[in-house]
Each structure stands twice: as structure tokens, then as C-alpha cells.
C-alpha positions, 0 to 999 in steps of 0.5 A: 740899461737904457733903451738907447743902449739896447738898440745900439747893442742890437744893431752892433750884434746884427752888424757883427753877424753880417760882417762874419758872412763870407763872400760865398755865403752872401753869393749863396743868399743872393742866388737863393733869393733870385731862385725864389723871385725869378719863378714866382714874379712872372706868375704873380704878375700873370695873376695880377694882370688878370685882375687889372683894368685894361688901362693898367694891365701893362704896368709892372706893379704886382698889386692892382690899384683897382681890382676887377673881375671883368676879364673873367666875366669876358671869358665866361660870356664869350668862351665855353670855358666851363665846358673846356674846363670839364673836358680837361678834368675828365681827360686828366682824371681818367689818365691819372687813374689809369696811370696809377693803376697800371703803374702799380701792377706793372711795377709790382711784377717787375720789383717782386715777381720772378719771371722770364724776361723781366729784366729785358722788359724793364730795360725796354720800358726805361729805353722808351723814356728816352724817345722824344714824344714828338717822334710818336705823334704821327704813328699815334695819330694814324692809329687814332684815325684807324680806330675812329677816335678823332674828336673823342675823349678816347683819343686824348686819354689812350696815348697817356694811359700808361706811363713809363716814368710811373712804372720806373718810379714805383718799381724803385719804391716797391723794391724797398719792401722786404721780400719776407713781408710778401712771402708771409702774405702769400703763406696767409693765403693772399694772392698777388692782387691782394698783396698789391691792394692790401699791403703794397698800396696802403704803404706806398702813398708818397710814391703814388702821390708823386706819380699822380702829381707828375701825371696830372701836370703832364696831362693837364698842360698837354696842348699839342696832341689835343690840338691834333686829334680834336677839331670841335670846339666843344671837345677842346681842353683848356690848354687848347682854348687858351693857346688858340686865344693867344695865337689867333685872337679868336675872341679878341686881342685883350691881354686881360682875358688871356691872363685870366685864362692862364690863371685858371689853367695854372690853378688846379696844378698848384692846388693839387701840389699844395694838397699833396706836397707832403707825400710828394716830397717824401715820395721823391726822397724815398724813391731816389728820384732827383728833380 
């Protein structure tokens, strides 16, 4: 068989497969393609703009013709970006650790311990998830002022230290552990903390990773609360700094440094998800959560 006949056969086979696709299948492929392109393109354009020279920054080409790090140098020289990045790491890290620990302990008590008022407490925790966070801004701020925590890490950490969502997700996950396993551990002399940290947690990494990722995303991208309780630039977190950069033009009106700052803001969340994506997907599946 000649090469020409082989090529003809390949094209004919491809054409036949395309002709066998129904209209709904073609529509599904189009929708799926748009579902990938629409979220990814703005992010790719943002990263691209952060590396473009100023005279090219508003062009729609994703790959810059001339790469430059000038916008990142501008940020490092004119904005205390390193200090603000450190503030974000400290606050977010403290919140993630606090949420994971408190959620594990509370979820275990709700899922595996029998005590008076357990169901009422669980329903109350679920009800708090329905309250818009913006309604609590003023009461929380009054408490922060009363405690004297304005312009402090405590003000940015305390309101996020316990998560109703984390408790809910881990409670659903812990319910899957057989009671016979817990009873056997008690018979072997384990107390409840031993059971949590030696049995439950080592076998709950997918759910814990899911809680950690959601908590990280929520706290890392938090801007409004930090803007309310922090007034000193040295205490700004990265989202506050980038927002003021965009809204006030405090350090100039160039779009390049703004896109560079936005890229730095998005990078940690993306890296964390890539590192924990296997646990995240498994945790969402096993806990019955829909996203």
C-alpha cells in the first residue's frame, strides 16, 4: 500500500468519526472548550501583561514579543511587597493551622461522641454558614476595638480562626469511620485525643487537605476585613496593597506593575492546589461535597 493511499484512509477514517458525532456531542465539546478557555485566558493574559513592556501591554497577544521584569522590579523598589507578602503568609498560615485543628476536634465530637445538645449544636453551626459575612463586619470590628487589636495580626486572624464549613466537611467525612474501630481503640486504652491524632487524622488527609485549600483561598484573598482593621502600611497584606494600588494609583497608574502584583497574589494559591490536588479531589469526592 502506498503512502498516498494510507493518508487517504486516515483522512477518511477521521471524516467518518466526525460525521458520526451528533449535534449534542458537538455542542458538548464546544461548551467544554469554552469552559476551559474562558477561565484560563484572562489569567494567562494577566501573567503575560506582567512581563510585557509598557508600549505593548494592552495588546491581546498572550506571548510577549519582548519579555521584561521591569514591572516586578518596580514593585520591589517602590512597594514594601516583601513585607506585605510576609504578612499574608503569617496571617494565612495561622488561620489554616487554627481551622484545621479546631475543625478536626469539633467534627470528631459531632460525628463520634454522643452528648446532650449535639444535634442542636450541629444545626446551629450549619445555620451560621447561611449568614452573609458582611453582616458581621461591624459587630466584629466593635469587638476588635474593645480588645485593642486594631493594626495587629490578632485582628486579621481571630475572626477566621474557626470555620463552620471546615467543621461541616470534616463531620461528614468522620462519619464514615466505623464505630467498631473507635471502640476498639478505647478498649486498648486510647483517650479521645489519642484517637483523633493517631487514628482519625492520619486516615483523613484528603478531607483535611480540602479544608486547608479552601481556608487558604478564603484567607489569602481576603481584602475587605484587612482594610477595615489595619491602617499602617507595614501591616498591609498583599490583597490590600494590590487593591490600593489599583484604586488609588498610590504608586503610579501603570497597568504593568498592577498585573505583576496580581500574578504574585495568585501564584501561592495555584501552587498549593497543584501540590494537594490529588488529596483535594479525593476529599471532595469522599465527603460528598459538590463544587
